[in-house]
N, C-alpha and C positions, 0 to 999 in steps of 0.2 A: 504494500500500500504506500503510495507516494505521500510524503509529508508536506504540510503547508510551509510556504517559504518563510512566513513570519511565525514567531513563537507566540501563538495566542493561547490564552487560558480562560476558562470559565469556571468559577467556583473551584479554583485550584485544579481543574482538569484541562488537559490539552484538547484543543479543538482543531478540526480541519475544515476547510471550505470546499464546497462542491458546486460546480456550475449547474444551473437548473436543467439544462438540456441533457447533461450527463446523468443527473439523478433520474430524469424521466426515462431515458433509454435503459438504464440499469434496472429500474423497477419493472418496466415492460418485459425485459428478458427473463427476470426471475419469475414473474407471473406466468409467462408463456411456458417456461420450463416446468411449471406446476399444473399445466393443463388448461390454463385460461386462454381463450381465443385471442388472437392479436388485436382485434377491434375492442374487445372488453378490457384487455390489458392496457391499451392506450388510454381508455377512459379512466380507469383506476389510477394509473400512474400520473396522469396530468393533474388529477384532483388532489392526490396526496402531495405532489410537489407544490401545487398552488397553496396548500396550507402552510408548508414550510416557508414559502416565499413571503406570505403574509405575517409570518412570525407565530403562527398557530402550530408550534412544534409538537404539541400533544396529538395532533391529527395528521401528521405528515408521514413520510416514508418509514419512520420507525414503527409504524403499525404493521409493517409487512410480516415480521416473525410471528405475530399473534394470528394474522390472517392465514398464513401458511400452516400453522399448527392446526387450525380448524379444518383446513383441507385434508391434512394428513390423517386426522381423526374421523374423517368422513361426515362432518357435521356442516360443512359448507361445500356446495357443489361448484367446482371451478368451471365446469362446462355449461352451466345453465345460462339460458338466454331469457330475459324477461319477455312477457307476452302482454300485449295491450288489448283491453276489451272496452269498446265504446259503450257507454251507458245511455247518455242523452247527448244532444249536440254540444253541450258545455261541460259534461262530466264523463270521465273515463276512469278505469281502474287498471293497474298494472299488477300482474302476478310475477313476483321475483323468482319463483321456483327455487328458493333457497340458494340463489347465486349471490354474487357480490351486490351490495346495495348501490354502488356507484352506477352501473349500467341501468338498473331499474329506475333509479331516481333521475338519471339523465333522460331516459325515454319518457318518463312521466312529465318532466318539465318541458321537454320538447313538444309533447302533445298539448300541455296546458297553454304554452305560448301560441301554438297554432290555433287552438280554439279561441283564445283571447283576440287574436288578430281578426278572426271572422266574426266573433260574437261579443267582444268586449271583455269577456272573462272566461277562464278555463280552470277547472278543478280536477285534480287527479288524486285518487287514493291508491296507495301501494301496500300490498300484503306479501307475506312470506319473503321478506327481504332480510338484509343484514346491515351492519354498520355502514353508513355512507360518508364517514369522515366529517370534515368541516362543512357546516350548513351554508356558509357564505359562498361556496362555489356555485351552488344552485341559484342563489340570489344574483350572482354575477352572470350566470347563464341567461337569466331573465333580463338583466340590465343590458347585456349585449344585444338583445332583441328589442330594446327600447321599452321594456315592460316593468311594471311594479310587480311585487311578488310577496307571498307568504310561504314560509317553509317550516313545517312541523315534523317532528319525529318522536317516537318514544324510545325507551332504552331500558336496560336491565336495572333492577332495583338497587338504589344506592342512597335514597333519601327517605327519611321518615315523613309521614304526613304530620301536620302541626299537632302537637300533643302526644304523638306516638314515639316509639323508640326503635321499631323494627324497620329494616329496609323494605320499602314497598314501592315507591315511585322512582322513576329513573331521573337522572340528571339530564333531562331531555332539552336540547336547545330550542329556542324560539328565534326565528330569523325572518327578516323582511327587508325590502329594499325599494328604492324609487330612483329613477334617472333624473339627472339635472341637465343644465345647459352648459355654461362655461365653468361652473364650479364642480366640486366633487359630488358624486352621487351619495345617497343615504344608504348605508349598509349596516344593519343591526344583526348581530349573531351572538346570543348570550345564553348561558345556562341559568336555570332558576335557583341554583345553589350559590353559595358565597364564591366558590371556584369550581371550574369544571373538573370532573373526576380524572380526566386525562392528564391534568397537571399533577395529580398525586402519583399516577403511574410513571410519569416523566421523572418526578423526584426520586421514586424508588429505583428506576432504571439508572439514574445518575448518582445514586448514593447521597442524595441531598435531604435536608429537612424541609418541612412545609410550615407555613404560618399556623399558629396555634388556634386560630379562629375558623379554620376551614372544615374541620371534621372532629368527630368523637371516636374513641376506640371502642372495642367490643364491650367494655364496662360502662360506656356512656361518659367517659372523661375526655376533655379536650386533649389533643395530642399533636405533636409536631413530627411524629414518626409516620412516614407514608405507609409502611407495612401495617402498623396498628390502625391507621385510618381506613385502610381497605378491609380490615376485619370489622370495622364499625360502620358509621354512617357519615355521609356528607351533611353539611348544615345548609338549610334553605336560606336564601337571601331574604331579608325583610320578614323573617318569621313566617306567619301564615300566608303572606302574599306569595313568597317563593313556593311554598307548598301547593297553593292553589294553582299556580302556573304549571307546576309539574303534573297535577291532575288533569288540567286542560290539555296538555300534550297527549296524555293517555286517552282522553276522550276522542280527540280528533284523529290521532294516529293509530291507536290500537282498537278501541271499541268500534269505531266507524268502519275501519278497513276489514275487520275480521281477523286481524293478527292478534298476537299475544298482548295481554294487558294486565293490570292489577298485580304487578310483580312477576308476570309469567315470561317476560323476555329474558333470554339467556345472556349472560355476560360475554362480551366479545373475546375475553381471555379464558373463557370456560369452554374446553373442547369436548364436553360430554354430550351436548345436544344442540339441535338447530336453534338459532336465535329467534326467529319468527318476529322480526321487527316490522312495525308499520310506519308509513309516512303519509303526510297530507300536503299537497302542493297546490298553490293557487297563483295564476298569472292574471294580471289586470292591465288592460289598456289604459294608459294614463290620460288620454284625451277624450274620455267618455263625456265629460261635463264642460269642457272648454277646449280651445285649440291647443295643440301640442306645444307650440312656442310659448303660449301664456303659462301653461303648466310648468315648463322648464324655467321660465323667468321667476315664477313664484318659488320654485325649489331653490334657485340661486339666491333669491332674497332671504329665504329662511336660513340658508347656509351662512350668508354674510351677517345676518342678525345674531346667529348663535355664536360665531367666532368673534363678533364685535361687541358682545355683551360685556358688562362690567365684571372684572375678575375679582375673585376673593383674594385676600392677602396671601402672598407667596406663590401665586399662580402666574406663570409667564405667558402661557398660551392656552386657549380653549380649542378643543378639537371637535369636529363633527363625528357622529358615530361611523366607524369604519375607516376614518381618515388615517389614524396611526398605522393601521394594517396596510393601507395603500402606500404610505410613505416607506414602511418596511419592505414592501414588495419591490419598490423601485430600487432601494438600497441593495437588496439581496440579488436582484437581477444583475446589478452592476458588480457587486463585490463577491458574490457567491453565498451559498447557504451554509451556515455554521452547524457542524455536528460534533458531538463529543466522540473521541476516538473509539470508546467502547461501543457506542451505537453503530459506528461504521463496521466494527468487527462483527457485531451480531448480524448485520446485513450481509457481510461477506461470507459468513457461515452458511446462510441460506443460498447464496449464489454458488458456493462450492458444491452443495448437495445436488444441484442441477446442471453443473458444468458451465456456469456463467462467470465471466471475468469479474474481478473485484470492482467495487465502486471507484471510479476515477476521481481523485481529489486534485484541487488546484495547486499549482506550484508557484 
């Protein structure tokens, strides 16, 4: 494995940088080597790298070992292709057939956009799916087509309902977006917990501590140990508000779709059974009630008002939702994506098992 030309460290761990195109081609090769079709491998790889580019490292290519483990244990079908069923002119459902969640969600949003272009709105429910990574890539897919969007998914239990102590609801992200004109678009992608559970897995993988207000251990005590946190529960943001948002995700993604719900979704790191994740996607044409240019001008005005509002003491700049990630994306496209060396080693082990060359790092 080539070393980075500069001696970079992150939390006392050496890191290397990888060009986005090299990361994409590497992941595609590893997936194809594990039975995924080239077209589906391309969809998965591009979306995982998109997460790393945006700084959402918890949902990037470091998910590959856990995905491959599920393939090897026979609980994720690498050869499955999602199938679309049209329900009404503006409603469709995708059956993921227990394949990767990325192709199922991509097909779903593609169809939602098409329906919205014809009828103003398109809704797609997805069943029998798997983890689809960072929700923001689906928002971006809609933005690229000039559409507003809502993106819901459920996930494996990690969060107690308010007043409870057992894992019941998933740390299921809610995401949405809207295009703008000259300014940056609106992109919201957030978990209903204090922090996404993927950040706990990332800390465990890197041997790091977590903030003490993220989670409770198995005895219900606050913990900064990621391993103990994974034995316990994540904490909802805003108390009952975060809990209610997690339940909402289960209603729209699990109950409505016919997928698992109420704690029935399997953990993506659990290779014992299919995940049976559900998703719910909506695309909306932004010029339904006014001209498109007027809509974009109004979004631009909102952006400028938000950034130009009076700042609290100690704050140098206010950001629009999704803007920090967009800035990170630009930086990492230019400078490369940083990975801890141990993460690269884990990826290279997967590559070796299917005869794929190591991940190329920047020099």
